[in-house]
C-alpha positions in Angstrom: 74.5 -244.7 77.2 72.5 -246.6 79.8 74.6 -248.9 82.0 72.5 -252.1 81.5 71.9 -251.8 77.8 71.6 -255.3 76.2 71.3 -257.0 79.6 68.4 -259.3 80.6 67.1 -259.1 84.2 64.8 -261.4 86.1 63.0 -259.8 89.1 60.7 -262.0 91.2 57.8 -260.4 93.0 58.1 -257.3 90.7 54.4 -256.5 90.2 54.3 -254.5 93.4 56.4 -252.8 96.1 60.1 -253.0 96.1 60.3 -255.5 93.3 58.3 -253.2 91.0 60.7 -250.3 91.7 63.7 -252.6 91.1 62.3 -253.6 87.7 61.6 -250.0 86.8 65.1 -249.0 87.8 66.8 -251.7 85.8 64.6 -251.0 82.8 65.5 -247.3 83.0 69.1 -248.3 82.7 68.4 -250.3 79.6 67.8 -253.8 80.9 65.2 -256.0 79.3 63.1 -257.3 82.3 61.2 -260.4 83.1 58.4 -259.4 85.5 56.9 -261.8 88.0 54.0 -261.6 90.3 51.4 -264.0 91.9 48.7 -262.1 90.1 48.5 -261.3 86.4 47.2 -257.8 86.6 50.0 -256.1 88.5 52.6 -258.0 86.5 51.2 -256.9 83.2 50.8 -253.3 84.4 54.5 -253.1 85.1 55.3 -254.7 81.7 53.1 -252.1 79.9 54.6 -249.3 82.0 58.2 -250.3 81.0 57.1 -250.6 77.3 55.5 -247.2 77.4 58.8 -245.7 78.5 60.6 -247.3 75.6 61.9 -250.4 77.4 61.4 -254.1 76.9 59.6 -256.4 79.3 57.6 -259.6 79.5 55.6 -261.2 82.3 56.0 -264.6 83.9 53.0 -264.9 86.3 52.8 -267.4 89.1 54.1 -268.5 92.5 57.8 -268.8 92.9 57.1 -271.8 95.2 55.5 -273.9 92.4 57.5 -277.0 91.5 57.7 -276.0 87.8 58.2 -272.3 88.3 62.0 -272.0 88.2 62.2 -273.7 84.8 59.3 -271.7 83.5 60.9 -268.4 84.7 64.3 -269.2 83.2 62.7 -270.4 80.0 60.8 -267.1 79.7 64.0 -265.1 79.8 65.8 -267.3 77.3 62.9 -267.5 74.9 62.2 -263.8 74.9 65.6 -262.3 75.4 68.1 -265.1 74.6 69.9 -265.2 77.9 70.2 -264.1 81.6 72.5 -261.4 83.0 70.8 -260.3 86.3 68.7 -262.3 88.7 67.0 -260.5 91.7 65.4 -263.0 94.1 62.9 -260.5 95.7 59.5 -262.3 96.0 58.4 -262.7 99.6 56.0 -262.0 102.5 55.8 -262.5 106.2 53.5 -264.9 108.2 54.4 -264.3 111.8 53.9 -266.0 115.1 55.9 -267.0 118.2 57.4 -270.4 117.9 55.1 -272.2 120.2 52.1 -271.1 118.1 53.8 -271.4 114.7 52.4 -274.2 112.5 54.4 -276.4 110.1 52.4 -274.8 107.3 53.6 -271.3 108.4 57.2 -272.5 108.7 57.3 -274.3 105.3 55.4 -271.6 103.4 57.9 -268.9 104.4 60.9 -271.2 103.9 59.7 -272.3 100.5 59.2 -268.7 99.3 62.3 -267.1 100.7 64.9 -269.9 100.5 63.8 -272.9 98.4 62.5 -270.7 95.6 65.8 -268.8 95.1 67.7 -272.1 95.3 65.5 -273.6 92.5 65.8 -270.5 90.4 69.5 -270.3 90.6 69.9 -274.0 90.0 67.7 -273.7 86.9 69.8 -270.7 85.7 73.1 -272.5 86.0 73.1 -274.3 82.6 72.3 -271.0 80.8 74.8 -268.9 82.6 77.5 -271.6 82.5 77.2 -272.1 78.7 77.4 -268.4 78.1 80.3 -267.9 80.4 82.3 -270.7 78.7 81.6 -269.3 75.3 82.7 -265.8 76.4 85.9 -267.2 78.0 86.8 -269.1 74.8 86.5 -265.8 72.9 88.7 -264.1 75.5 85.9 -261.9 76.8 85.2 -261.2 80.5 81.5 -260.6 80.9 80.0 -260.2 84.4 76.6 -261.3 85.5 74.8 -260.4 88.7 72.7 -262.2 91.3 71.1 -260.1 94.1 69.4 -262.1 96.8 67.0 -260.2 99.1 67.5 -260.7 102.8 66.4 -258.7 105.8 67.7 -257.1 109.0 65.5 -259.8 110.6 68.2 -262.3 109.6 69.8 -261.2 112.9 66.7 -262.4 114.8 63.3 -260.9 115.3 60.7 -261.9 117.9 57.7 -263.5 116.3 59.5 -264.3 113.0 61.3 -267.6 113.5 60.4 -268.7 110.0 61.2 -265.4 108.3 64.4 -264.8 110.2 65.6 -268.3 109.6 64.9 -268.0 105.8 66.5 -264.6 105.6 69.6 -265.9 107.4 69.7 -268.9 105.1 69.7 -266.7 102.0 72.9 -265.1 103.3 74.6 -268.5 103.5 73.4 -269.3 100.0 74.7 -265.9 98.7 78.2 -266.4 100.2 78.4 -270.0 99.0 77.3 -269.2 95.4 79.7 -266.3 95.2 82.5 -268.9 95.7 81.0 -271.5 93.3 80.2 -269.0 90.5 83.2 -266.7 90.7 84.8 -268.8 87.9 81.8 -267.9 85.8 82.2 -264.2 86.4 79.0 -264.0 88.4 78.8 -261.5 91.2 76.5 -262.9 93.9 75.5 -260.4 96.7 72.6 -259.7 99.0 70.7 -256.7 100.2 69.2 -256.9 103.7 66.3 -254.5 104.1 65.3 -252.8 107.3 62.0 -251.0 107.7 60.8 -250.2 104.1 57.4 -248.8 103.4 55.3 -251.3 101.3 51.8 -252.7 101.4 53.2 -255.3 103.8 54.3 -252.7 106.3 51.4 -250.2 106.2 50.8 -248.8 109.7 47.4 -249.6 111.3 45.7 -248.4 114.4 44.1 -250.6 117.1 44.4 -254.4 117.1 43.2 -255.2 113.6 45.6 -255.4 110.7 44.7 -255.6 107.1 45.0 -258.9 105.2 46.2 -259.8 101.7 45.4 -262.9 99.8 48.6 -265.0 99.2 48.3 -268.5 97.6 44.8 -268.8 98.9 45.6 -267.7 102.4 44.5 -264.5 104.1 47.8 -263.2 105.6 47.8 -260.3 108.1 50.0 -257.4 107.0 51.0 -254.1 108.4 52.7 -252.8 111.5 50.9 -251.1 114.4 51.3 -247.3 114.5 52.9 -247.6 117.9 55.5 -250.0 116.6 56.2 -247.8 113.6 56.8 -244.8 115.9 59.1 -247.0 118.1 61.0 -248.2 115.1 61.7 -244.7 114.0 63.6 -244.1 117.3 66.0 -246.9 116.5 66.7 -245.8 112.8 69.5 -243.3 112.7 68.0 -241.6 109.7 64.7 -241.2 111.6 62.3 -242.8 109.2 61.4 -245.9 107.2 62.9 -246.2 103.7 60.9 -246.0 100.5 60.6 -248.7 97.9 62.5 -246.5 95.5 65.3 -246.2 97.9 65.3 -249.9 98.4 65.5 -250.5 94.7 68.5 -248.2 94.5 70.4 -250.4 96.9 69.7 -253.4 94.7 70.8 -251.5 91.6 74.2 -250.8 93.2 75.0 -254.5 92.9 73.7 -254.7 89.3 75.8 -252.0 87.7 79.2 -252.5 86.1 80.9 -250.6 89.0 80.3 -253.6 91.2 82.1 -256.1 89.0 84.8 -256.8 91.6 82.3 -257.1 94.5 80.9 -260.5 95.4 79.8 -262.4 98.4 78.8 -259.2 100.3 75.7 -258.1 102.3 74.5 -254.5 102.0 72.1 -253.3 104.7 69.6 -250.9 103.4 68.1 -249.8 106.7 68.8 -246.2 107.4 71.7 -246.9 109.6 70.6 -249.9 111.6 73.3 -252.4 112.6 74.6 -255.7 111.2 72.7 -258.8 110.4 
């Protein structure tokens, strides 16, 4: 018997990278998954992969920062799967600069993606979750739901990432607050803070030129210099970056029934790096 059979999960940013692996892991444990990505092709590819493995999935394509996105995302889950059991706020990217060179556009783009979007999604989910929790309580049933917010080791401060570090620190405050507000609804709200995980956003590059990806019409530089990657390995007790599959495993830990009495916590998935 799979542990998440009958559960409905929403995973933002799940067409690629860590989000993709989270979605596949939850689906492998029986969850029906709402897949989200900025681009239609990767989102539908994950949907079809889950279906080919006997699971259920549906896509909700678009930017998490759009003003109507949260309602559309929650509506997709309710329309297709009649409820919400797991929300993983994973979508994100970095747009770095030192503070004296950081523009308002850079600041708000990252804050909107990493902090405002999860806020809107959770706010939109409340009526659905509250109604279900009240009905279950009236029947004398205790049913737990899960929220996993994605933070970063950078929440403890990282040079060149004032916007990203601030947003990732903010999501920890949101997590701990919501754990207190939603405990009465039997919702476990936790966060996973990633260290150095290998994705398309952290691909090593040589020389001065990094690759770029197109995000909301902007060409965003991605990747980490090979020299910095080698330096990073020296500070990771396990001696290497993590994989997207390993990152997904840490998220799953908070989604399984064994975590029903764990809430308001932050798990660092960083190969042994310190606290945030």
